C-alpha positions as CSV (number, residue, x, y, z in Angstrom):
1,M,0.0,-0.3,0.2
2,D,0.9,3.3,-1.1
3,S,2.9,5.2,2.5
4,T,0.2,8.0,1.8
5,L,-2.9,6.1,2.5
6,R,-0.9,4.3,5.6
7,R,-2.3,6.4,8.2
8,T,-6.1,5.3,8.6
9,W,-8.1,3.1,6.1
10,A,-10.5,0.5,5.5
11,E,-10.3,-2.9,3.9
12,I,-13.1,-3.4,1.8
13,D,-12.9,-7.8,1.5
14,L,-15.1,-8.2,-1.7
15,D,-15.3,-11.9,-1.5
16,A,-16.8,-11.6,1.9
17,L,-19.6,-10.1,0.2
18,A,-20.0,-12.7,-2.1
19,H,-20.4,-15.2,0.6
20,N,-22.7,-13.1,2.2
21,Y,-25.1,-12.8,-0.8
22,R,-25.0,-16.5,-1.8
23,T,-25.7,-17.8,1.4
24,L,-28.7,-15.5,1.8
25,R,-29.6,-15.8,-1.6
26,A,-29.8,-20.0,-0.7
27,R,-31.6,-19.1,2.7
28,M,-34.3,-17.1,0.9
29,G,-34.9,-19.4,-2.2
30,E,-33.7,-18.5,-5.7
31,H,-37.2,-17.0,-6.9
32,A,-36.7,-14.0,-4.8
33,R,-35.2,-11.3,-6.3
34,F,-32.4,-9.9,-4.4
35,L,-32.6,-6.1,-3.7
36,G,-28.9,-5.0,-2.0
37,V,-29.9,-1.7,0.3
38,V,-26.3,0.3,-0.5
39,K,-27.8,3.8,1.1
40,A,-25.1,5.6,2.9
41,D,-23.1,4.4,1.4
42,A,-23.3,0.9,1.6
43,Y,-23.3,1.5,5.8
44,G,-19.9,2.9,4.7
45,H,-18.6,-0.4,2.6
46,G,-18.8,2.3,-1.0
47,A,-21.9,2.0,-2.5
48,V,-20.5,2.3,-6.3
49,E,-17.6,-0.2,-5.8
50,V,-20.9,-2.6,-3.6
51,S,-23.2,-2.5,-5.8
52,R,-20.7,-2.8,-8.8
53,M,-20.0,-6.4,-7.1
54,L,-23.9,-7.1,-6.4
55,E,-24.4,-6.4,-10.0
56,E,-21.9,-9.3,-11.0
57,L,-23.4,-11.5,-8.7
58,G,-26.3,-11.2,-10.2
59,A,-28.7,-9.1,-7.9
60,E,-32.0,-7.8,-9.1
61,Y,-32.7,-4.3,-7.4
62,L,-30.5,-1.5,-5.1
63,A,-32.4,0.6,-2.3
64,V,-31.1,4.2,-1.4
65,S,-32.2,6.7,0.3
66,S,-31.9,9.9,-1.9
67,L,-31.6,10.6,-5.3
68,D,-27.8,12.1,-4.9
69,E,-27.5,8.3,-4.0
70,A,-29.0,6.8,-6.9
71,L,-27.0,9.2,-9.2
72,E,-24.0,8.7,-7.9
73,L,-24.6,5.0,-8.9
74,R,-25.3,5.7,-12.2
75,Q,-22.5,7.6,-12.8
76,G,-20.5,5.0,-11.6
77,G,-21.8,2.7,-14.3
78,V,-24.1,0.8,-12.0
79,G,-27.1,-0.2,-14.1
80,L,-29.1,-2.2,-11.9
81,P,-32.6,-0.9,-11.3
82,I,-32.9,1.1,-8.3
83,L,-35.4,1.6,-5.1
84,Q,-35.7,4.9,-3.4
85,L,-36.7,4.6,-0.5
86,G,-36.0,7.7,0.8
87,L,-38.6,11.5,0.9
88,T,-37.9,12.9,-2.6
89,P,-39.1,15.6,-3.4
90,A,-41.7,15.8,-6.4
91,D,-40.0,18.6,-8.4
92,Q,-37.3,16.2,-8.5
93,T,-39.6,13.5,-10.1
94,A,-38.3,14.4,-14.3
95,Q,-34.6,13.5,-12.9
96,A,-36.0,10.1,-11.4
97,M,-37.4,9.3,-14.1
98,A,-33.8,10.3,-16.4
99,C,-31.6,8.3,-14.5
100,R,-34.3,5.0,-14.3
101,V,-35.3,5.1,-10.2
102,T,-38.2,3.7,-8.7
103,Q,-39.7,6.1,-6.0
104,A,-41.0,5.5,-3.3
105,V,-45.1,6.3,-2.5
106,W,-45.8,6.9,1.1
107,S,-49.4,8.8,0.4
108,E,-52.3,9.5,-2.1
109,S,-50.6,13.3,-1.7
110,A,-47.5,12.0,-2.6
111,A,-48.6,10.5,-5.2
112,Q,-50.6,13.0,-6.7
113,A,-47.7,15.4,-7.0
114,F,-45.1,12.7,-8.6
115,S,-48.3,12.0,-11.0
116,Q,-48.4,15.5,-12.3
117,E,-44.8,16.2,-12.1
118,A,-44.5,13.1,-14.5
119,Q,-46.8,14.3,-16.8
120,K,-45.1,17.4,-17.2
121,A,-41.9,15.6,-18.1
122,G,-43.8,13.6,-20.5
123,G,-43.1,10.4,-19.1
124,T,-43.2,8.0,-16.5
125,L,-42.6,7.4,-13.0
126,K,-42.2,3.8,-11.8
127,I,-43.3,3.7,-8.3
128,H,-43.3,1.0,-5.4
129,I,-46.5,1.2,-2.5
130,K,-45.1,2.0,0.7
131,L,-47.5,0.1,3.5
132,D,-47.4,1.2,7.2
133,T,-48.0,-2.1,9.2
134,G,-46.7,-0.7,12.8
135,M,-43.6,1.1,11.9
136,S,-45.6,4.3,12.0
137,R,-43.3,6.1,9.9
138,L,-43.9,6.2,6.2
139,G,-46.9,4.5,4.5
140,F,-49.9,3.6,3.9
141,S,-51.5,2.5,7.3
142,C,-52.9,-0.7,7.7
143,D,-54.6,-1.0,11.0
144,E,-58.0,-2.1,11.3
145,E,-59.3,2.0,11.7
146,H,-57.5,2.5,8.4
147,F,-57.4,-0.5,6.6
148,A,-60.6,0.6,4.6
149,D,-59.5,4.2,4.0
150,S,-56.0,2.9,2.5
151,L,-57.1,0.5,0.2
152,E,-59.5,3.1,-1.5
153,A,-56.2,5.6,-1.9
154,I,-54.1,2.9,-2.8
155,C,-56.6,1.9,-5.8
156,R,-57.0,5.2,-6.7
157,V,-53.0,5.6,-6.6
158,C,-52.4,3.0,-9.1
159,T,-54.9,5.0,-11.7
160,L,-52.9,8.1,-11.6
161,P,-51.9,8.5,-15.2
162,G,-47.5,8.7,-15.5
163,L,-47.0,6.4,-12.6
164,E,-46.9,2.9,-13.0
165,A,-47.2,1.2,-9.7
166,E,-44.6,-2.2,-10.1
167,G,-44.3,-3.0,-6.3
168,I,-45.5,-2.6,-3.1
169,F,-43.7,-3.3,0.8
170,T,-43.3,-2.3,4.2
171,H,-41.4,-2.4,6.9
172,F,-40.7,-4.3,10.0
173,A,-39.8,-2.8,13.2
174,V,-38.7,-5.5,15.4
175,S,-38.0,-8.4,13.0
176,D,-34.7,-8.4,14.8
177,E,-36.0,-9.1,18.3
178,S,-36.3,-12.6,19.2
179,D,-38.8,-12.5,22.4
180,G,-42.3,-13.6,22.0
181,V,-43.9,-9.9,21.8
182,S,-41.3,-9.0,19.1
183,Q,-42.3,-11.9,17.3
184,D,-46.0,-11.4,18.1
185,Y,-45.4,-8.2,16.8
186,T,-43.5,-9.3,13.5
187,L,-46.7,-11.8,12.6
188,R,-48.8,-9.0,12.9
189,Q,-47.3,-6.6,10.7
190,Y,-46.7,-9.7,8.0
191,R,-50.7,-10.7,8.5
192,R,-51.5,-6.6,8.0
193,F,-49.2,-6.9,4.6
194,S,-51.1,-9.9,3.5
195,A,-54.1,-8.9,4.4
196,M,-53.4,-5.4,1.9
197,T,-51.9,-6.9,-1.2
198,E,-54.7,-9.8,-0.9
199,A,-57.6,-7.0,-0.9
200,L,-55.6,-5.1,-3.7
201,A,-55.4,-8.1,-5.5
202,A,-59.1,-8.8,-5.3
203,R,-59.6,-5.0,-6.3
204,G,-57.1,-5.7,-9.5
205,A,-54.3,-4.0,-8.4
206,A,-52.0,-6.4,-8.6
207,F,-47.9,-5.8,-8.1
208,A,-45.5,-7.3,-9.8
209,I,-42.9,-6.9,-6.7
210,R,-44.0,-7.5,-3.1
211,H,-41.3,-7.6,-0.6
212,C,-41.3,-7.1,3.2
213,A,-38.0,-9.1,4.4
214,N,-35.5,-6.7,5.8
215,S,-32.2,-7.9,7.6
216,G,-33.9,-9.1,10.6
217,A,-36.3,-10.9,8.4
218,A,-34.2,-12.5,6.3
219,A,-32.3,-14.1,9.2
220,G,-35.3,-14.6,11.3
221,Y,-38.4,-15.2,9.0
222,P,-36.8,-16.6,5.7
223,Q,-40.7,-17.4,4.9
224,F,-41.7,-13.8,4.5
225,A,-39.4,-14.3,1.1
226,C,-42.0,-12.7,-1.1
227,D,-41.3,-11.9,-5.0
228,M,-37.9,-10.2,-3.4
229,F,-36.5,-9.6,0.0
230,R,-34.1,-6.9,0.8
231,P,-31.2,-7.4,3.8
232,G,-29.2,-4.3,4.7
233,I,-26.7,-4.6,7.2
234,V,-26.6,-8.2,7.3
235,S,-25.2,-8.6,4.0
236,Y,-22.5,-6.6,5.7
237,G,-21.3,-9.9,7.9
238,I,-22.5,-7.1,11.3
239,G,-25.0,-8.0,13.5
240,H,-25.7,-10.9,16.3
241,Q,-27.6,-12.4,13.2
242,A,-24.9,-12.3,10.6
243,A,-22.9,-14.2,12.7
244,E,-25.8,-17.0,13.8
245,L,-26.2,-17.5,9.9
246,G,-22.2,-17.8,9.4
247,L,-21.8,-14.2,7.3
248,R,-18.4,-12.3,6.9
249,P,-17.9,-9.1,8.0
250,V,-16.6,-7.1,4.7
251,M,-14.9,-4.4,6.8
252,T,-12.4,-4.0,8.4
253,L,-11.1,-1.3,9.9
254,K,-7.0,-0.1,10.2
255,T,-5.1,2.0,11.8
256,V,-1.2,2.5,12.5
257,V,0.9,2.9,15.5
258,G,2.4,6.0,14.8
259,A,4.5,6.6,18.0
260,V,5.6,4.9,21.2
261,R,5.7,6.9,24.1
262,E,7.7,6.1,27.4
263,L,5.6,8.1,29.6
264,P,6.2,7.7,34.2
265,E,3.9,6.2,36.6
266,D,0.9,9.2,37.4
267,T,1.0,10.7,34.1
268,A,-1.8,11.6,32.7
269,V,-3.1,11.4,29.1
270,S,-5.4,13.1,26.5
271,Y,-7.8,15.7,26.8
272,G,-10.0,16.0,30.6
273,C,-7.4,13.7,31.9
274,T,-9.4,10.9,32.5
275,F,-6.6,8.6,32.3
276,R,-3.4,8.5,34.2
277,T,-0.8,5.9,34.1
278,A,-0.8,3.4,37.2
279,R,2.8,2.5,36.8
280,P,5.6,3.5,33.6
281,S,4.0,2.8,30.1
282,R,4.8,2.4,26.9
283,I,1.9,4.7,25.0
284,G,1.2,4.3,21.1
285,V,-0.5,7.0,19.5
286,L,-2.3,6.1,16.9
287,P,-3.5,8.5,13.8
288,I,-7.2,7.7,14.1
289,G,-10.0,9.9,16.0
290,Y,-13.4,11.0,15.8
291,A,-13.1,12.7,12.6
292,D,-12.4,9.2,11.1
293,G,-15.5,8.2,12.6
294,L,-14.0,6.0,16.2
295,H,-16.4,7.6,18.1
296,R,-15.5,9.8,21.1
297,V,-18.2,7.7,23.5
298,L,-15.8,5.0,23.8
299,S,-12.3,6.4,25.7
300,N,-11.2,4.7,27.9
301,Q,-13.6,1.5,26.8
302,W,-12.1,-0.4,23.5
303,Q,-9.2,-1.5,22.0
304,V,-7.1,-2.2,18.6
305,W,-6.1,-5.2,17.6
306,T,-2.6,-5.8,17.0
307,P,-0.4,-8.6,15.8
308,W,0.4,-9.3,19.3
309,G,-2.9,-8.9,21.3
310,A,-5.2,-6.2,22.4
311,A,-4.5,-2.7,23.4
312,P,-7.1,-0.5,25.4
313,I,-7.5,2.8,24.3
314,V,-6.2,4.8,27.1
315,G,-7.6,9.1,27.5
316,R,-10.0,10.7,25.5
317,I,-9.8,10.0,21.9
318,C,-8.9,13.0,19.5
319,M,-10.4,14.4,16.3
320,D,-7.5,13.0,14.6
321,M,-5.3,10.8,17.2
322,C,-6.1,8.3,20.2
323,M,-3.8,6.6,22.9
324,V,-3.2,2.6,23.3
325,D,-1.6,1.0,26.3
326,L,1.3,-1.4,25.0
327,T,2.8,-1.8,28.4
328,D,2.2,-5.3,27.9
329,L,3.0,-5.8,24.6
330,P,6.5,-4.9,24.1
331,Q,7.1,-6.4,21.0
332,V,4.9,-3.8,19.5
333,R,7.0,-1.0,17.3
334,E,6.0,2.5,15.4
335,G,4.6,0.9,11.9
336,D,2.6,-1.5,12.8
337,E,-0.8,-2.3,12.2
338,A,-3.9,-2.1,14.7
339,E,-7.3,-3.5,14.1
340,V,-10.1,-1.3,14.9
341,Y,-12.9,-3.0,14.2
342,G,-12.5,-6.7,12.0
343,V,-12.7,-10.2,12.5
344,H,-10.6,-9.7,15.5
345,N,-12.0,-7.1,16.9
346,S,-16.0,-6.9,16.5
347,V,-17.7,-3.9,15.5
348,N,-20.6,-4.9,17.4
349,D,-18.8,-5.3,20.9
350,A,-18.0,-1.8,20.0
351,A,-20.8,-0.9,19.5
352,R,-22.7,-2.7,22.6
353,L,-19.8,-0.5,24.8
354,A,-21.2,2.9,22.7
355,G,-24.7,2.2,23.8
356,T,-26.2,2.4,20.0
357,I,-26.1,-0.3,16.8
358,A,-23.4,-1.2,14.6
359,Y,-24.8,0.4,11.9
360,E,-24.3,3.4,13.6
361,L,-20.0,2.7,13.8
362,T,-19.5,1.8,9.8
363,C,-21.9,4.6,9.1
364,A,-19.4,7.2,10.6
365,V,-16.2,6.2,9.4
366,S,-15.6,9.4,7.4
367,K,-14.5,10.1,4.2
368,R,-11.5,10.7,4.6
369,V,-10.6,7.1,5.5
370,P,-10.0,5.5,2.3
371,R,-11.5,2.5,1.3
372,I,-8.6,-0.3,-0.8
373,Y,-11.5,-2.9,-2.1
374,Y,-9.8,-7.2,-2.0
375,R,-10.8,-9.3,-4.1
376,G,-9.1,-13.3,-3.8
377,G,-6.6,-11.7,-1.9
378,R,-5.3,-9.0,-4.5
379,E,-6.4,-4.8,-4.5
380,V,-9.1,-4.5,-7.2
381,A,-9.5,-1.1,-6.6
382,R,-9.5,2.0,-4.3
383,E,-12.2,4.7,-2.8
384,L,-9.8,7.9,-1.7
385,L,-11.0,11.4,-1.3
386,L,-9.0,13.8,-3.6
387,R,-9.7,17.0,-4.7
388,G,-8.3,18.8,-7.9
C-alpha cells in the first residue's frame, strides 16, 4: 500500500460480500429477487464498488435513501434498477425518471404530486407503494381503523397517469428481536401486509413485486421472502444475526502505531486527564480519531488489535488521534498495523460499549478514510477522498 494511505484505512473484502450474498440467496430461495441495500454509502463500505459487485453476482435491485445516492451509482456505471426509499421532493421527478429510479410512494398526496410532475416531463415514474403495518414512519396505514380508507386510496393511486405501480412493500420494526412480544408484533405486521396486498389484488391492483423481508426477517423469517427480499446490514456481515448465519464481516478498519512514548507512573493522558498511568507505561499514538469515525464515547472502553494482542484505548479519543496502552505488548513497534474493527475486534462489541448499533459505527467511518477493495487477496480498487 502507498505510504500516503498508511494512516487509517478500511479494507473491504469483496469475497466476504460474495459469500454473504450467496448464503442469503440460498436461505431465501432462488425465486425471490435480491435487493441490495446500499444507502448511506453502503453502510460505509462504498456504494459504487459494492453495487458493482452485487450486480456482477446477480442481484436484481438496489435501494438508496436519496436521489443523490442514486445518481452516484448511475455515474459509477451501475445499471441495476434502483428503489429510492426516502422522501424525494416531487420537483425532482424528471431527474428520477432520467436516471431510471423507482420511487417509494407513502401517501396519496405524494403520489398525486409525482403524477403531475411525471406528466409535465412527458414520461412515466415507476413506483413502489409503501405500507405502514406498524413501523409508524411512512406509508399507507394498514391497521384495522385505517385499512378500508388506505385500500381505496391505494386503488386510486394505481390509476394515476404518469405512474407505474410496479411494487408494494412494508418495513418490519422488530424482526431482529427474538423475544415473544417482538415475534408477535412481526407476525402482526406480516398479516397486515398480506391482508392489504390480497385485498388490492381482489380489486384488480396486482403488483409484480411484493417485498417485506429486511435484514431481521431474512435471518429470522425466511418464509417472508415474497417476490423480493432486501437485506441491509446483515449483507455486510454485521450484527448478531449475521454471525448466527455464518456471514462474514466485509469491512476491516485499520490504522498504524504512529509513535510510541515512554511515560512515568501517574501521568495524565489526553484531554480531560480521564486516564492516568498506574505504572511506567508504553503509550502508542494512533492516527485515528472521531473525525475518522472512531466515536469519542469509546474512550477508555475500546481497544485495538495488534499482531500480538489487544491494546486498550486510554484517555479521550481526539479528533485525529487516540492513545493505546502498549505496556504489556513490548513487541509492538512504530509502523505496526492495528485493527480497530474487524475479524479480531468485532464492531458489534464496540457498538454495545458505545450504547448504539453497529450500523452507526460503520456509517460513521468518514470519507477521509480510504476504502481499499480486495478480491482473491489482491487489491482491485480504491476509493479516496481527493480534490483537484
